[in-house]
C-alpha positions as CSV (number, residue, x, y, z in Angstrom):
1,Q,0.0,0.0,0.0
2,V,1.3,3.5,-0.8
3,Q,2.7,5.5,2.0
4,L,1.7,9.2,2.3
5,V,3.8,11.6,4.4
6,E,2.6,15.0,5.2
7,S,4.8,17.9,6.2
8,G,4.6,21.7,6.7
9,G,2.3,21.9,9.7
10,D,3.2,24.6,12.1
11,T,1.8,27.3,14.4
12,V,1.0,30.6,12.7
13,Q,-0.8,33.8,13.6
14,R,-4.2,34.8,12.3
15,G,-3.8,36.0,8.7
16,G,-0.7,34.0,8.1
17,S,0.2,31.4,5.4
18,L,1.4,27.9,5.3
19,R,2.2,25.3,2.6
20,L,1.6,21.7,3.3
21,S,3.2,18.9,1.3
22,C,2.2,15.3,0.9
23,T,4.9,13.0,-0.6
24,A,3.9,9.5,-1.8
25,S,6.0,6.4,-1.9
26,D,4.4,5.5,-5.3
27,Y,3.8,7.4,-8.6
28,I,0.9,9.8,-7.8
29,S,-0.1,9.7,-11.4
30,R,-1.7,6.3,-10.5
31,F,-4.1,8.1,-8.3
32,Y,-7.3,9.2,-9.9
33,K,-7.9,11.7,-7.1
34,M,-6.0,13.1,-4.2
35,G,-6.8,15.6,-1.5
36,W,-6.6,17.1,1.9
37,H,-9.0,16.6,4.8
38,R,-8.9,18.0,8.3
39,Q,-10.1,17.2,11.7
40,A,-10.4,19.6,14.7
41,P,-10.8,18.3,18.2
42,G,-14.4,17.2,18.8
43,N,-15.3,17.6,15.1
44,E,-15.9,15.2,12.2
45,R,-13.2,14.9,9.6
46,E,-14.1,17.3,6.7
47,M,-12.9,17.6,3.1
48,V,-10.7,20.6,2.5
49,A,-9.7,20.2,-1.1
50,L,-9.5,17.6,-3.8
51,I,-7.7,17.4,-7.1
52,D,-8.0,14.8,-9.9
53,N,-5.5,13.6,-12.4
54,G,-6.6,16.3,-14.9
55,G,-5.9,19.0,-12.3
56,T,-9.5,19.9,-11.6
57,A,-9.8,21.1,-8.0
58,T,-12.7,21.1,-5.6
59,Y,-12.8,23.0,-2.3
60,G,-14.7,23.0,0.9
61,D,-16.9,26.1,1.3
62,S,-14.9,27.3,4.3
63,V,-11.6,27.5,2.4
64,K,-12.7,28.7,-1.1
65,G,-10.6,31.6,-2.1
66,R,-8.0,31.1,0.6
67,F,-6.5,27.7,-0.1
68,T,-5.0,26.2,-3.3
69,I,-4.4,22.6,-4.0
70,S,-1.8,21.4,-6.5
71,R,0.1,18.3,-7.5
72,D,3.5,17.7,-9.0
73,N,3.4,14.2,-10.5
74,A,7.1,14.3,-11.3
75,K,7.9,14.8,-7.6
76,N,5.1,12.5,-6.4
77,T,4.0,15.3,-4.2
78,M,0.8,17.2,-3.6
79,Y,0.6,20.6,-2.0
80,L,-1.9,22.8,-0.1
81,Q,-1.2,26.5,-0.1
82,M,-3.1,28.1,2.8
83,N,-3.5,31.8,3.0
84,S,-5.4,34.1,5.3
85,L,-5.4,31.5,8.0
86,Q,-8.0,31.8,10.7
87,P,-8.3,30.1,14.2
88,D,-11.1,27.9,12.8
89,D,-8.5,26.4,10.4
90,T,-6.8,24.9,13.4
91,A,-6.8,21.1,12.9
92,V,-4.9,18.0,12.0
93,Y,-4.6,18.0,8.2
94,Y,-4.6,14.6,6.4
95,C,-3.4,13.7,2.9
96,W,-5.7,11.2,1.0
97,A,-5.3,9.4,-2.2
98,Y,-7.7,7.2,-4.2
99,N,-6.6,4.6,-6.7
100,A,-9.5,4.0,-9.0
101,N,-7.9,0.9,-10.6
102,L,-7.6,-0.9,-7.2
103,G,-10.6,0.7,-5.6
104,S,-8.5,1.6,-2.6
105,E,-7.7,4.7,-0.7
106,S,-4.7,5.7,1.4
107,W,-4.3,8.2,4.3
108,G,-1.3,9.9,5.8
109,Q,-0.6,10.2,9.4
110,G,-1.5,13.9,9.6
111,T,0.2,17.2,10.3
112,Q,-0.9,19.7,12.9
113,V,-1.8,23.3,11.9
114,T,-2.5,25.7,14.7
115,V,-3.6,29.3,14.1
116,S,-3.4,31.6,17.0
117,G,-5.0,35.0,17.6
């Protein structure tokens, strides 16, 4: 099974920016769809952003206009650029990938994002 490793989580002040990375142990071109989800304490896990193999992106309502998802197949890495961060964005962010050929999905271990202020 593919391994997904997130990085880039940190503590930032309100209005700040962060870029998360998700590096896969396999060719991400194999994955029909990849994305980021997040989970705050006491809350359900929610979709943040998804991107398919054609580069089409979908965003959760709470992050539209502030977050941008992208993927670099040559580097087997997906990114999430987060701008204008707010305290409500505080959560553990998880990388997710779906292989349509196998009908399987994979999750990373998560990276903590904390927004203060």
